[in-house]
C-alpha positions in Angstrom: -8.2 1.3 6.2 -6.4 -1.0 3.6 -8.3 -3.8 2.1 -7.0 -7.3 3.0 -6.3 -9.8 0.3 -8.2 -12.9 0.4 -6.3 -16.0 1.6 -6.6 -17.5 -1.9 -5.1 -14.4 -3.6 -2.3 -14.3 -0.9 -1.6 -17.9 -1.6 -1.4 -17.6 -5.3 1.0 -14.6 -4.9 3.3 -16.5 -2.6 3.4 -19.5 -4.9 4.2 -17.2 -7.8 7.2 -15.8 -5.8 8.3 -19.3 -4.9 8.0 -20.4 -8.7 10.1 -17.4 -9.6 12.8 -18.1 -7.1 12.9 -21.6 -8.4 13.4 -20.4 -12.0 9.9 -22.0 -13.1 8.5 -18.5 -14.3 10.0 -15.5 -15.7 10.2 -12.0 -14.2 7.5 -10.9 -16.5 5.1 -13.7 -15.3 5.8 -12.9 -11.7 5.1 -9.2 -12.2 1.9 -10.3 -13.9 0.9 -12.3 -10.8 1.7 -9.3 -8.6 -0.2 -6.8 -10.8 -3.3 -9.1 -10.9 -3.3 -9.5 -7.1 -3.4 -5.8 -6.5 -6.6 -4.3 -5.2 -7.9 -0.8 -5.9 -7.3 1.5 -2.8 -10.4 2.8 -1.0 -11.8 6.0 -2.4 -10.8 9.4 -1.0 -13.2 11.9 0.4 -12.8 15.6 -0.7 -11.5 16.6 2.6 -8.9 13.9 2.6 -7.5 15.1 -0.8 -7.3 18.6 0.5 -5.6 17.4 3.8 -3.0 15.3 1.8 -2.1 18.5 -0.3 -2.1 20.8 2.8 0.1 18.4 4.9 2.7 18.7 2.1 2.5 22.5 2.3 1.9 22.8 -1.6 -0.3 25.2 -3.5 -2.9 23.7 -5.7 -1.1 24.2 -9.1 2.2 22.7 -7.8 0.6 19.6 -6.2 -1.5 19.0 -9.4 1.7 19.0 -11.4 3.3 16.6 -9.1 0.4 14.1 -9.4 0.0 14.5 -13.1 -3.4 16.1 -13.2 -4.6 19.6 -13.9 -5.2 22.3 -11.2 -9.0 22.4 -12.2 -9.5 18.7 -11.8 -7.6 18.7 -8.3 -9.8 21.6 -7.3 -13.0 19.7 -8.3 -11.8 16.6 -6.2 -11.2 18.9 -3.3 -14.8 20.4 -3.7 -16.5 17.0 -4.1 -17.4 17.4 -7.7 -15.5 14.3 -8.7 -13.2 11.8 -7.2 -9.7 10.5 -8.2 -9.5 7.1 -9.6 -7.0 4.7 -11.3 -3.3 5.9 -11.1 -4.2 9.3 -9.5 -5.9 7.5 -6.6 -3.1 5.2 -6.1 -0.5 8.0 -6.1 -2.6 10.1 -3.6 -2.5 7.1 -1.3 1.2 6.7 -1.6 1.7 10.4 -0.9 -0.7 10.1 2.1 1.0 7.1 3.6 4.7 7.7 2.7 4.9 11.5 2.2 6.0 13.2 -0.9 9.8 12.9 -0.3 9.6 9.1 0.0 8.1 9.1 -3.5 9.9 11.8 -5.5 13.4 11.9 -3.9 15.9 9.4 -4.9 16.9 7.0 -2.1 20.4 8.3 -1.7 19.0 11.9 -0.9 16.4 10.7 1.8 
C-alpha cells in the first residue's frame, strides 16, 4: 500500500509547480520541492524481495547486479537477515510496480 501525502505537502508541491510554470522559481528549486515531498516507500518483507526477483525470472547474481547490490546482501534480504533501504528499497518498489523492462529499457524499445 502506498503512503498518501498529507494535504499540506500536496498543496505545497502543487504551488511549487504553479510557481515554476509562472517562472517565479527555477527548475532546481522545483526539483527540490519535489524531492522534499517524497516519502520513503513501505519496507519489503523477505518473501516480497524474493517474489520480485522470481517474477522477473532472474538468478540472484544477475538481479543483484541490476539493482546495484551484492549477491550476498540480496540473499540476506531474501532470508530476513536485513532489509533493503534507501535507493535500493525505492528501486525494488519500482521493479515490483512497473517491471524490469519499464525501468531498464529505453522508451523507444518498449
